[in-house]
C-alpha positions, -999 to +999 in steps of 0.1 A: -648-530+581-646-509+613-662-479+597-689-501+581-697-517+615-698-482+631-722-469+606-746-498+613-741-499+650-726-533+649-698-545+671-667-566+662-659-592+689-630-615+691-639-651+682-612-676+691-629-703+669-624-682+638-592-664+649-608-631+639-629-602+651-664-611+639-697-591+637-729-590+618-751-563+603-785-570+618-798-604+626-798-617+591-773-594+574-738-600+561-710-612+584-680-589+590-646-604+597-612-590+606-587-618+606-563-616+636-537-639+621-507-629+600-518-615+566-504-644+547-525-667+569-558-649+566-573-676+544-580-699+573-604-676+591-622-669+558-624-707+551-638-715+585-664-687+585-675-695+549-676-732+556-696-728+589-723-706+574-723-721+539-713-689+522-704-694+485-673-677+471-694-654+449-708-638+481-674-631+497-659-597+495-622-593+505-610-558+511-572-555+506-544-530+499-533-527+463-498-514+456-505-511+419-529-482+425-520-448+439-535-437+472-571-425+466-581-452+441-607-478+449-617-506+425-641-535+426-638-568+407-646-605+409-620-631+404-587-627+386-551-633+397-535-625+430-507-603+417-482-615+443-505-607+473-498-633+499-532-627+517-551-634+485-530-664+477-538-680+510-575-672+507-576-687+471-558-718+483-581-723+513-614-719+495-601-735+463-612-707+440-604-672+428-640-663+422-646-641+452-651-603+451-622-579+458-624-543+470-589-530+462-577-498+479-547-482+464-517-475+487-490-468+461-457-485+454-424-478+472-406-481+439-384-511+447-397-547+450-376-554+480-391-525+499-428-536+495-430-556+528-418-528+550-438-503+530-472-519+534-466-525+571-456-489+577-479-459+582-487-437+552-478-401+553-506-376+562-514-367+526-516-403+514-537-412+544-562-386+536-565-399+500-569-435+513-596-424+537-615-406+509-614-438+488-627-458+518-655-432+521-665-437+484-665-475+488-688-471+518-712-450+497-717-479+473-718-506+500-757-506+501-757-516+464-731-543+470-751-557+499-782-557+477-763-578+450-762-549+426-725-553+420-723-539+384-741-507+395-718-504+425-687-510+403-699-483+378-704-457+405-672-465+423-650-465+392-664-431+380-638-406+390-652-378+411-655-345+394-628-322+404-639-292+423-641-261+402-618-234+414-636-204+429-643-177+404-621-147+408-640-115+413-635-091+384-613-063+394-628-028+389-614-011+359-593+020+369-611+052+362-594+074+336-577+104+351-597+136+344-582+156+316-566+188+326-584+218+311-563+235+285-554+269+297-556+297+270-522+309+261-516+344+274-519+370+247-488+391+243-493+426+256-493+452+229-462+471+227-466+509+231-464+527+199-432+547+195-436+579+176-406+589+156-387+617+171-391+649+152-362+657+131-347+692+135-360+716+110-337+722+083-326+758+077-348+773+051-329+783+021-343+807-004-343+843-012-347+857+023-325+830+039-297+838+017-300+875+024-307+875+062-296+841+074-261+850+085-254+872+114-226+895+113 
């Protein structure tokens, strides 16, 4: 309600008659109310404001926390049960109907039933708070449709899960250049070995007619 009032330049002022902070969008726009009583007694301010300005239940939108939804979820519906929510129980009893609209903002469940009261009165952790703020932002985006009475269109848009952001494309890594092939060096040719000529054999003593006659010295 505070963010909606801020967007439209409206102010929420304390009104003792209604026991709430009350404001209006424009001179003839919808009334905004933040009950200042205990949560389980918030039906009385709603009853008094709706009765004073003759506002039917089908034109009342109650914004409340929903432990059955995780943080970041926002859902819109008309009527239904109260699911143990004491604020909704008091409103339904005071205006004698369940047929008002509900904007349910997920806050998550503590896991144990006995811990719910302290859980919803405590502050959410930073990550959950960011998710809740995003859900409120999506609800504010469809608020013009809700104020125009186009509830089904607002519901369809709000209930359509936002598309997840695509991860940034990784730049292709340049392929490594192949290492240049080493030039094959020609194998060294063996040096030719010097030709070795056979040593001349000593001449054999000639034998024959003269050798036999003159070969021997006396």
